[in-house]
N, CA, C and O of each residue as an XYZ file, in Angstrom:
540
protein
N       1.023     -1.284      0.117
C       0.049      0.066      0.125
C       0.979      1.305      0.037
O       1.824      1.519      0.907
N       0.771      2.259     -1.226
C       0.980      3.403     -0.980
C       0.293      4.138     -0.051
O      -0.908      4.000      0.181
N       1.468      5.384      0.809
C       0.974      5.725      1.565
C       0.967      7.252      0.869
O       0.154      8.020      1.383
N       1.703      7.746     -0.146
C       1.849      9.058     -0.834
C       0.919      9.134     -2.266
O       0.320      8.065     -2.382
N       0.728      9.718     -2.971
C      -0.286      9.868     -3.929
C       0.542     10.914     -4.837
O       0.500     12.096     -4.497
N       1.382     10.501     -6.111
C       1.204     11.910     -6.967
C       0.712     11.621     -7.940
O       0.539     10.489     -8.391
N       0.230     13.316     -8.685
C       0.364     13.508     -9.849
C       0.246     14.836    -10.621
O       0.497     15.808     -9.909
N       0.068     14.998    -11.338
C       0.516     16.356    -12.265
C       1.234     15.532    -13.314
O       0.325     15.460    -14.141
N       2.035     15.000    -13.734
C       3.297     14.463    -14.910
C       2.069     14.501    -15.989
O       0.863     14.570    -15.754
N       2.672     14.443    -17.105
C       2.104     14.147    -18.267
C       3.792     14.104    -19.543
O       4.945     13.672    -19.535
N       2.671     15.015    -20.617
C       4.114     14.855    -22.088
C       3.697     16.742    -21.982
O       2.667     17.407    -21.875
N       5.123     17.006    -22.084
C       5.473     18.624    -22.087
C       6.223     18.920    -23.048
O       6.886     17.975    -23.478
N       6.401     20.188    -23.692
C       7.291     20.240    -25.064
C       8.693     20.723    -24.043
O       8.686     20.942    -22.831
N       9.640     20.780    -24.834
C      10.952     20.973    -23.860
C      10.937     23.018    -23.693
O      10.442     23.703    -24.588
N      11.347     23.429    -22.858
C      10.684     24.952    -22.040
C       9.371     25.240    -21.273
O       9.103     26.257    -20.634
N       8.342     23.766    -21.531
C       7.938     23.890    -20.806
C       7.627     24.305    -19.646
O       8.502     24.959    -19.077
N       6.216     24.065    -18.852
C       6.067     23.668    -17.317
C       5.030     22.756    -16.967
O       4.038     22.527    -17.658
N       5.364     22.128    -15.607
C       4.348     21.107    -15.309
C       4.073     21.618    -13.564
O       4.924     22.316    -13.012
N       2.926     21.218    -12.895
C       2.885     21.342    -11.492
C       2.976     19.510    -11.148
O       2.553     18.617    -11.883
N       3.483     19.397    -10.162
C       2.961     17.857     -9.377
C       3.016     18.203     -8.250
O       3.940     18.769     -7.667
N       1.519     17.717     -7.688
C       1.171     17.512     -6.569
C       1.436     16.327     -5.768
O       1.654     15.238     -6.299
N       1.426     16.497     -4.527
C       1.871     14.972     -3.715
C       0.925     14.747     -2.441
O       1.537     15.245     -1.496
N       0.202     14.435     -2.174
C      -0.690     14.326     -1.077
C      -0.446     12.905     -0.383
O       0.544     12.197     -0.569
N      -1.702     12.575      0.581
C      -1.801     11.055      1.471
C      -3.190     11.196      1.879
O      -3.610     11.745      2.898
N      -3.633     10.815      1.255
C      -5.126     10.389      1.756
C      -5.238      9.462      2.910
O      -4.860      8.300      3.058
N      -6.075     10.577      3.955
C      -6.098      9.789      5.334
C      -5.177     10.350      6.096
O      -5.411     10.755      7.234
N      -4.047     10.416      5.518
C      -2.455     10.408      6.654
C      -2.207     12.850      6.340
O      -2.261     13.745      5.497
N      -1.982     12.585      7.646
C      -1.626     14.443      7.661
C      -0.384     14.186      7.242
O       0.065     13.039      7.246
N       0.257     15.163      6.862
C       1.317     15.805      6.139
C       2.036     17.035      6.645
O       3.126     17.261      6.118
N       1.627     17.830      7.538
C       1.928     18.981      7.851
C       2.831     18.669      8.469
O       3.834     19.366      8.313
N       2.921     17.475      9.470
C       3.937     17.790     10.388
C       5.300     17.086      9.583
O       6.317     16.814     10.222
N       5.179     16.816      8.030
C       6.331     16.045      7.733
C       7.018     17.003      6.996
O       6.580     17.972      6.377
N       8.599     16.443      7.207
C       9.387     16.989      5.516
C       8.972     16.178      4.036
O       8.948     14.950      3.953
N       8.746     16.836      3.228
C       8.804     15.889      2.106
C       9.460     16.145      1.106
O       9.816     17.274      0.767
N       9.735     14.882      0.401
C      11.359     15.006     -0.334
C      10.488     14.782     -1.953
O       9.455     14.124     -2.085
N      11.153     15.447     -2.965
C      10.973     14.996     -4.656
C      12.062     14.393     -5.059
O      13.182     14.888     -4.936
N      11.763     13.000     -5.702
C      12.891     12.490     -6.390
C      12.412     12.006     -7.801
O      11.339     12.284     -8.335
N      13.256     11.355     -8.214
C      12.983     10.700    -10.007
C      13.809      9.823    -10.214
O      14.956      9.842     -9.767
N      13.299      8.896    -10.957
C      14.445      8.098    -11.317
C      13.910      7.521    -13.325
O      12.959      6.812    -13.655
N      14.739      8.040    -14.031
C      14.953      7.641    -15.279
C      14.973      6.107    -15.874
O      15.493      5.295    -15.109
N      14.451      5.551    -17.214
C      14.937      4.098    -17.029
C      16.294      3.606    -17.166
O      16.354      3.627    -18.395
N      17.252      3.244    -16.849
C      18.619      2.523    -16.656
C      19.483      3.615    -16.117
O      20.679      3.712    -16.394
N      18.629      4.686    -15.094
C      19.324      5.415    -14.132
C      19.068      4.885    -13.285
O      18.359      3.880    -13.231
N      19.727      5.593    -12.197
C      19.539      5.746    -10.182
C      18.676      6.866    -10.001
O      18.447      7.859    -10.690
N      18.153      6.358     -8.632
C      17.780      7.206     -8.164
C      18.025      8.857     -8.295
O      19.143      9.289     -8.013
N      17.019      9.733     -8.706
C      17.952     11.417     -8.279
C      17.124     12.207     -6.875
O      15.956     12.589     -6.949
N      17.564     12.281     -6.234
C      17.202     13.510     -5.417
C      17.179     15.005     -5.981
O      18.103     15.525     -6.605
N      15.792     15.687     -5.608
C      15.668     16.562     -6.518
C      15.576     17.937     -5.633
O      16.264     18.950     -5.761
N      14.240     17.605     -4.446
C      14.071     19.047     -3.864
C      13.530     18.152     -2.000
O      13.007     17.045     -1.881
N      13.831     18.929     -1.088
C      12.984     18.793      0.273
C      12.186     19.651      0.705
O      12.649     20.688      0.227
N      11.082     19.993      1.428
C      10.648     21.051      2.203
C      10.496     20.518      3.448
O       9.701     19.578      3.431
N      10.902     20.730      4.400
C      10.540     20.674      5.841
C       8.785     21.160      6.441
O       8.024     21.865      5.779
N       8.558     20.743      7.415
C       7.177     20.652      7.974
C       6.224     21.624      7.362
O       5.186     21.498      6.712
N       7.011     22.754      7.838
C       6.402     24.068      7.680
C       6.719     24.955      6.966
O       6.633     26.119      7.356
N       7.198     24.614      5.648
C       7.876     25.157      4.605
C       8.526     26.147      4.258
O       8.533     26.829      3.233
N       9.276     26.184      5.534
C      10.237     27.620      5.281
C      12.264     27.339      5.387
O      13.229     28.024      5.724
N      11.999     25.741      4.799
C      13.905     25.441      4.669
C      13.308     24.620      3.337
O      12.455     23.734      3.281
N      13.920     25.124      2.522
C      13.655     23.945      1.326
C      15.372     23.608      0.891
O      16.244     23.992      1.669
N      15.622     23.127      0.050
C      16.552     22.019     -0.317
C      16.590     21.523     -1.997
O      15.987     20.526     -2.394
N      17.318     22.314     -2.779
C      17.799     21.562     -4.478
C      18.418     20.924     -4.634
O      19.253     21.092     -3.744
N      18.793     19.923     -5.384
C      19.907     19.473     -6.128
C      20.597     20.502     -7.246
O      19.949     21.345     -7.866
N      22.158     20.260     -7.403
C      22.106     21.677     -8.751
C      21.447     21.592     -9.405
O      20.924     22.634     -9.800
N      21.009     20.301     -9.978
C      20.584     19.817    -11.461
C      19.243     20.593    -11.801
O      18.955     20.880    -12.963
N      18.619     20.843    -10.960
C      16.887     21.408    -10.678
C      17.052     22.932    -10.093
O      16.269     23.872    -10.225
N      18.317     22.889     -9.403
C      17.647     24.247     -8.552
C      17.886     25.389     -9.743
O      18.653     25.324    -10.704
N      16.876     26.571     -9.316
C      16.598     27.495    -10.015
C      15.364     27.201    -11.119
O      14.523     28.024    -11.482
N      15.454     26.155    -11.445
C      14.320     25.607    -12.208
C      12.821     25.165    -11.652
O      11.745     25.556    -12.105
N      13.008     24.357    -10.680
C      11.977     23.694     -9.892
C      11.786     24.846     -8.565
O      12.640     25.624     -8.139
N      10.625     24.691     -8.175
C      10.360     24.770     -6.784
C       9.555     24.070     -6.197
O       8.555     23.585     -6.727
N       9.903     23.921     -4.974
C       9.049     23.211     -4.247
C       8.486     24.187     -2.812
O       9.079     24.911     -2.013
N       6.640     23.653     -3.033
C       6.121     24.555     -1.745
C       5.597     23.131     -1.025
O       5.894     21.937     -1.073
N       4.595     24.023     -0.299
C       3.254     22.979      0.485
C       2.576     23.718      0.743
O       3.108     24.740      1.176
N       0.956     23.723      0.659
C       0.341     24.204      1.416
C      -0.525     22.965      2.554
O      -1.391     22.125      2.308
N       0.038     23.265      3.569
C      -0.822     22.221      4.668
C      -2.264     22.474      5.036
O      -2.731     22.100      6.112
N      -2.988     23.146      4.077
C      -4.212     23.305      4.564
C      -4.981     22.388      3.887
O      -6.053     21.884      4.224
N      -4.232     22.202      2.763
C      -4.778     21.268      1.635
C      -3.797     20.037      1.324
O      -3.495     19.511      0.252
N      -3.400     19.763      2.667
C      -2.513     18.484      2.259
C      -1.601     18.287      0.956
O      -1.451     17.242      0.323
N      -1.347     18.843      0.845
C      -0.669     18.821     -0.575
C       0.962     19.837     -0.410
O       0.947     20.910      0.191
N       2.368     19.226     -1.095
C       3.235     19.476     -1.349
C       3.160     19.680     -2.540
O       2.559     18.890     -3.268
N       3.771     20.819     -3.022
C       4.066     20.910     -5.330
C       5.609     21.313     -4.895
O       6.259     21.875     -4.013
N       5.751     20.424     -6.500
C       6.954     20.260     -7.001
C       6.394     21.301     -8.495
O       5.584     20.837     -9.299
N       7.033     22.821     -8.658
C       6.886     23.635     -9.921
C       8.130     23.536    -10.472
O       9.160     23.875     -9.889
N       8.019     22.649    -12.632
C       8.989     22.557    -12.498
C       8.636     23.325    -14.077
O       7.639     23.220    -14.792
N       9.930     24.136    -14.258
C       9.525     24.693    -15.516
C      10.985     25.367    -16.419
O      12.030     25.633    -15.825
N      10.873     25.487    -17.333
C      12.264     25.446    -18.622
C      12.231     23.984    -18.392
O      13.259     23.633    -17.813
N      11.516     23.118    -18.608
C      11.748     21.698    -18.749
C      12.627     21.032    -19.961
O      12.342     21.414    -21.096
N      13.833     19.918    -19.788
C      14.629     19.891    -20.312
C      13.750     18.344    -20.565
O      13.014     17.788    -19.749
N      14.149     17.821    -22.154
C      14.194     16.405    -22.106
C      14.797     15.392    -21.863
O      14.544     14.239    -22.212
N      16.322     16.132    -20.731
C      16.803     15.348    -19.819
C      15.626     14.994    -18.634
O      15.443     13.839    -18.249
N      15.036     15.888    -18.235
C      13.955     15.580    -16.638
C      13.114     14.941    -17.283
O      12.009     15.313    -16.887
N      12.966     13.825    -18.429
C      11.903     13.026    -18.935
C      12.535     11.638    -17.536
O      13.633     11.155    -17.263
N      11.200     11.473    -17.028
C      11.504     10.217    -15.386
C      10.417     10.016    -14.528
O       9.644     10.942    -14.282
N      10.276      8.875    -14.039
C       9.166      8.900    -13.452
C       9.230     10.068    -12.028
O      10.417     10.198    -11.729
N       8.397     10.854    -11.174
C       8.573     11.257    -10.425
C       7.477     10.759     -9.081
O       6.320     10.344     -9.013
N       8.528     11.053     -8.154
C       8.003     10.072     -6.234
C       8.045     11.464     -5.582
O       8.648     12.370     -6.158
N       7.652     11.597     -4.832
C       7.730     12.161     -3.757
C       8.048     11.175     -2.015
O       7.981      9.948     -2.091
N       8.286     11.652     -0.959
C       8.623     10.514     -0.154
C       8.661     11.298      0.951
O       9.202     12.403      0.912
N       7.827     10.588      2.566
C       7.862     11.483      3.570
C       8.320     10.152      4.585
O       8.036      9.023      4.185
N       8.965     10.303      5.773
C       8.862      9.530      6.741
C       8.033      9.362      8.032
O       8.180      9.850      9.153
N       7.182      8.578      7.558
C       5.834      8.218      8.744
C       5.959      7.756      9.697
O       5.057      7.869     10.528
N       7.422      6.855     10.064
C       7.701      6.377     10.886
C       8.647      6.992     12.378
O       8.594      6.506     13.508
N       9.444      8.144     11.939
C       9.956      8.483     12.948
C       9.289      9.420     13.932
O       8.365     10.165     13.608
N       9.770      9.352     15.077
C       9.037     10.162     16.059
C       8.233     11.805     16.083
O       7.190     12.285     16.529
N       9.418     12.266     15.325
C       9.934     13.724     14.857
C      10.504     13.411     12.904
O      11.514     12.877     12.446
N       9.518     13.928     12.357
C       9.719     13.934     11.071
C       9.701     15.090     10.387
O       9.286     15.274      9.242
N      10.227     15.955     11.231
C       9.628     17.543     10.516
C      10.554     18.362      9.592
O      10.172     19.246      8.825
N      11.983     17.892      9.794
C      13.474     18.567      9.222
C      13.830     17.537      7.687
O      13.503     16.360      7.542
N      14.333     18.121      7.011
C      14.923     17.620      5.751
C      16.269     17.066      5.981
O      16.945     16.540      5.097
N      16.658     17.224      7.321
C      18.319     16.492      7.957
C      18.020     15.884      9.098
O      17.328     16.461      9.937
N      18.328     15.081      9.223
C      18.415     14.168     10.877
C      19.867     14.475     11.694
O      20.808     15.171     11.315
N      19.712     13.702     12.960
C      21.114     13.377     13.966
C      22.231     12.708     12.840
O      21.973     12.053     11.830
N      23.296     13.036     13.278
C      24.560     12.560     12.742
C      24.637     12.485     10.980
O      24.911     11.542     10.238
N      24.320     13.718     10.729
C      24.760     13.712      9.541
C      23.757     13.566      8.065
O      23.956     13.929      6.905
N      22.319     12.677      8.911
C      21.472     12.036      8.357
C      20.755     13.358      7.646
O      20.663     14.496      8.104
N      20.175     12.721      6.099
C      19.247     14.175      5.316
C      18.793     12.934      4.371
O      19.084     11.738      4.353
N      17.794     13.918      3.454
C      16.781     13.491      2.944
C      17.551     12.955      1.580
O      16.999     12.242      0.743
N      18.854     13.396      1.501
C      19.500     12.854      0.270
C      19.809     11.406      0.356
O      19.866     10.815     -0.722
N      19.985     10.840      1.259
C      20.164      9.117      1.944
C      18.674      8.420      2.010
O      17.620      8.808      2.514
N      19.043      7.198      1.270
C      17.854      6.106      0.871
C      17.735      6.157      2.168
O      18.518      6.562      3.028
N      16.393      5.586      2.253
C      16.133      5.014      3.416
C      15.802      6.462      4.653
O      14.801      6.338      5.358
N      16.471      7.441      4.785
C      15.794      8.719      5.393
C      14.388      9.381      5.452
O      14.021     10.038      6.426
N      13.499      9.130      4.167
C      11.980      9.366      3.815
C      12.188      7.615      3.482
O      13.145      7.005      3.005
N      11.472      7.367      3.738
C      11.255      5.622      3.776
C       9.873      5.621      3.095
O       9.497      4.455      2.969
N       9.156      6.333      2.707
C       7.806      6.337      2.240
C       7.522      6.746      1.245
O       7.735      7.920      0.941
N       6.941      5.855      0.432
C       6.953      6.507     -1.271
C       5.665      6.501     -2.210
O       5.198      5.365     -2.290
N       4.942      7.477     -2.962
C       4.193      6.742     -3.820
C       4.478      6.033     -5.056
O       5.666      5.785     -5.264
N       3.489      5.598     -6.053
C       3.476      5.162     -6.849
C       4.420      5.999     -8.424
O       4.936      5.413     -9.376
N       4.337      7.541     -8.142
C       5.225      7.900     -8.845
C       4.108      8.476     -9.913
O       2.915      8.173     -9.901
N       4.799      9.435    -10.905
C       3.723      9.562    -11.899
C       4.811     10.726    -13.223
O       5.432     11.776    -13.058
N       4.613      9.987    -14.242
C       5.681      9.885    -15.128
C       5.653     11.599    -16.027
O       4.744     12.114    -16.677
N       6.664     11.969    -15.792
C       6.659     13.177    -16.819
C       7.940     12.666    -17.960
O       8.958     11.983    -17.848
N       7.246     13.425    -19.116
C       8.319     13.204    -20.804
C       7.704     14.352    -21.116
O       6.539     14.710    -21.290
N       9.182     15.034    -21.158
C       9.621     16.169    -21.883
C      10.218     15.918    -23.768
O      11.328     15.385    -23.761
N       9.827     16.125    -24.851
C       9.519     15.666    -25.888
C       8.870     16.556    -26.882
O       7.744     16.982    -26.623
N       9.574     16.949    -28.216
C       8.974     17.788    -29.141
C       7.603     16.898    -30.010
O       6.943     17.474    -30.874
């Protein structure tokens, strides 16, 4: 059972934009940091962005910094990834992730240097949404 649900993917031309959404039916995201990741065929998982529970701290991978913006609306129980200036190399399946297990999972980093970039820090995932950038 997937705890998170991603939506908003699709086919877009290079230079176009998409906004992805992440929600968790029946679960409250307001106290959780949320990360966005992607995986393209034949490539390893790529960390993209993370936002803390209050929304006042965000992190980005260099590959998307300046093009992608993460945000959240806790009143709607939704986290967004606004993607602008899309390139063909952005084609991938996009996932959001959270930690529903830890007692305190509000931040994108933890003790002893752990962070959202590490496998397992955000251990609950959705099924993903496909983004295809092509003319």
